[in-house]
N, C-alpha and C positions, 0 to 999 in steps of 0.2 A: 116556392114551387119552381121547378125547373121546366124550361121548355124542352122541345124534342118531340113535339106532337106528331102523331101519326093518324091522319084522318080527322074527321069532325066528331067522331063518337066519343062520348064522355061516360064515365062510370055513373050508372044510375040503377035504381031499384030493379031487381030481377036479373041483372047481368051476372054472368059467370065471370069472375075476375081472377086472373093469375097475377100474383105479386112476387117480385124479387125483394128480398129484405136482408138487412144487416142489423143484428141485435147487439147493442153494447150496454155495458153496465158500469156504474160507479157507486162505491159505497157512499151512502148518505153521511153527511158530517155528524159527528158526535158533538152536540152543543156544549157538553161539559168538558171536552178535551181541548182546552186552549193551547195553542202552539203545536198541535198535532199536524204533521205534514198533510197536504192535500192528497186525497185518494186518487189513484190512477184509474183511467178508463180502460176497460178490457173488452175486446171484441169476443163475444160469446158464441155467436152462431151466425151463419149465412145460409141462405137457401131460398126456396120458393114455397108458396102455399096458394091454394085455390079456395074460393068461397063464393057463395051466391049473395050478392049485395042486397041488403034489406031483409035477409032471412035469419038474422041473429046468429050467424055462423061464427062471427068474430066479435071481439070487444067493440063496444060502441065508439070508443075513441078512434079505433082503426077505421071503421066505416066512415065516420065523420071526416077524417083526414083524406080519404080517397074519393069521396063523392065529387063528381064533376071533373076528375082528371082524365086526360087523354092517355093513350098508350105511349109510354116513354117518359111521362111526367112523374115527378117524385114529390114525396112529402115526408116530413119527419114528425114522429109522435114521441113526446117525452112524458114519462110517468114518474112522478116523484113520490116518495113515501107518504108525504102529506096528502097527496091527491087520493091515493087508493089504498095506502098501507098504514101501518102503525108507526108512531114516532120511535126514535132511536132508544133502545133499551140496553144499557151496558151489561145486563145479566143474560141477554139472549145469546148464549154460547152453547156449543155442544162439543164434547170430546169424543173422537172416534179413533179406532185403531189405525195406525199409520198405513197399513196395507189396504185400507178401505178407500184411500185417495189415490188417484192415478199418479204414477211416478213423476210425470211432468208438471204436476200441480202441487207437489210437496215443498212449497216455499211460501213465505209470508207474502200476502197480497194477491195470491192466485185466486181466481174466481172459478167456482164449480157450478155447472148447470145440472139441475136434477129435475125429474118429472115424476108425477104421481104414477101409480101402477098402470093406469090407462093411457098415460102419455099426454094428457091434456093440460094439466096444471104445471106451469113452469115455476121453478124456484131457483134462485141464485144465492150462493153463500160465498163468504170470503174466508180464506185461510188466514188465521191470526197468529198462531204459534205452531211451530213444528218441533216436536220432541223426538227422542229416540224410538219410542214405541207408540206415541199418540200424537194426534193433531187436533188443535182447537179451532173450531169453525165459528165465525160470527154469523148469526142467523138473522141479523137486522136486515130490513128491506134495502134494496139497492135502487138507485135512480136508474131507470131503463130508458134507452133511446132506441127507437125502431125506425130505421131509414128504409122507406119503401118506394119502389118504382113499379108502376103498372106495366106488366109484361104483355098481357093480352086481355082482350074482352071477347066474350062469347055469348 
């Protein structure tokens, strides 16, 4: 937890909380791939979100990390595939047309952020192979790191 407190108020049940965040991801290791180089960490997204603390508006891990923090204080939440997701599956691949992937992500190791049609479920995939007409995506879960700072309390 970082200091940088503003006032004596802390995040508690019923508060309207605004959070600044940085979301990073790293491909979970493939236990069968000995000698494979370590995966890079990629910054996926930065931004702000608002929620009401204690109203089940966000994941329980996020609420637990923020409870008791002052404005300006920070916390980090790490979700590994073992915690919340499935283990590594070498067959979890998808082949998509090359033009379905943004031009700046058409390289091995690039991470793509996708959301369900409503925009609520986040999914992150890694580009594994780039061909002339198709791209192979690794659909295995990523290790996610969410760095959060309480921006305001209401």
